[in-house]
C-alpha positions as CSV (number, residue, x, y, z in Angstrom):
1,X,106.3,86.4,87.3
2,X,109.3,88.2,88.9
3,X,109.9,90.7,91.6
4,X,109.4,94.3,90.6
5,X,112.4,96.5,90.9
6,X,111.5,100.3,90.2
7,X,115.4,100.8,89.6
8,X,115.8,97.9,87.2
9,X,114.8,99.0,83.6
10,X,114.1,95.2,83.0
11,X,111.0,95.5,85.2
12,X,109.3,97.8,82.6
13,X,107.7,97.1,79.3
14,X,109.1,100.5,78.2
15,X,112.5,101.2,80.0
16,X,111.9,105.0,79.5
17,X,109.3,104.8,82.2
18,X,111.9,104.1,84.8
19,X,112.6,107.9,85.1
20,X,108.8,108.4,85.8
21,X,108.9,106.2,88.9
22,X,112.5,107.1,90.4
23,X,112.5,110.9,90.2
24,X,110.2,113.8,90.9
25,X,107.3,112.6,93.0
26,X,107.8,108.9,92.0
27,X,104.9,106.4,92.3
28,X,101.4,107.8,92.7
29,X,99.7,105.9,95.6
30,X,96.7,103.8,94.8
31,X,93.8,105.4,96.7
32,X,90.8,103.8,98.2
33,X,92.0,100.1,97.2
34,X,89.1,97.7,97.8
35,X,90.2,94.6,95.9
36,X,92.3,91.5,96.5
37,X,96.2,91.5,95.8
38,X,97.9,88.2,96.4
39,X,101.4,88.7,95.3
40,X,102.4,85.1,95.9
41,X,105.5,85.9,97.9
42,X,107.2,88.2,95.4
43,X,108.4,91.6,96.3
44,X,108.6,95.2,95.2
45,X,111.9,96.9,95.5
46,X,113.1,100.5,95.4
47,X,109.7,102.0,95.8
48,X,110.2,105.9,95.7
49,X,107.4,108.4,96.6
50,X,108.3,112.0,97.4
51,X,105.0,113.6,98.4
52,X,105.9,115.6,101.7
53,X,102.8,117.8,101.9
54,X,100.3,115.1,100.9
55,X,98.3,112.6,103.2
56,X,97.6,109.0,102.7
57,X,101.1,108.0,101.1
58,X,102.4,104.6,100.4
59,X,102.2,101.8,97.7
60,X,98.5,102.0,98.6
61,X,97.7,105.5,99.9
62,X,94.6,104.0,101.5
63,X,92.7,100.6,101.7
64,X,89.0,100.0,102.3
65,X,87.2,97.5,104.6
66,X,87.1,94.8,101.8
67,X,90.7,95.1,100.8
68,X,93.0,92.2,101.1
69,X,96.9,92.3,100.6
70,X,98.4,89.0,100.8
71,X,102.0,87.6,100.5
72,X,103.7,90.9,99.3
73,X,107.2,92.0,100.5
74,X,108.7,95.5,100.2
75,X,112.4,96.1,100.1
76,X,114.5,99.3,100.1
77,X,111.8,101.9,100.1
78,X,111.9,105.7,100.3
79,X,108.6,107.2,101.2
80,X,108.0,110.8,102.3
81,X,104.5,112.2,103.0
82,X,102.5,114.4,105.4
83,X,100.1,112.3,107.6
84,X,99.1,108.7,107.0
85,X,102.3,107.5,105.5
86,X,103.7,103.9,105.2
87,X,105.6,101.8,102.9
88,X,102.8,99.4,102.2
89,X,99.6,101.5,103.3
90,X,99.2,105.2,104.3
91,X,95.8,104.7,106.1
92,X,94.2,101.0,106.4
93,X,90.5,101.6,106.8
94,X,89.9,97.9,108.0
95,X,91.5,96.0,105.2
96,X,93.1,92.7,105.9
97,X,96.8,92.5,105.4
98,X,99.0,89.3,105.9
99,X,102.2,87.6,104.8
């Protein structure tokens, strides 16, 4: 496994998808995440989200009480939203986050 870099076409199975995540609105936040993500110390680089009039914006727009996000790094992020905005999580509804 490698780090995920949204600006590196080698991070995509189909390099044509690079424009989908680096222009326009960029990444679409995962809403109501209630699972477990252990990224084993890898990082996500160059995450881009431009949703200035939308709430709950981040890699995860919202997490629920049973969510666990472990060992995940973010580098060089550009996130725009209305309310509940964060690089990793826009709104955490009781989930467990740790490095």
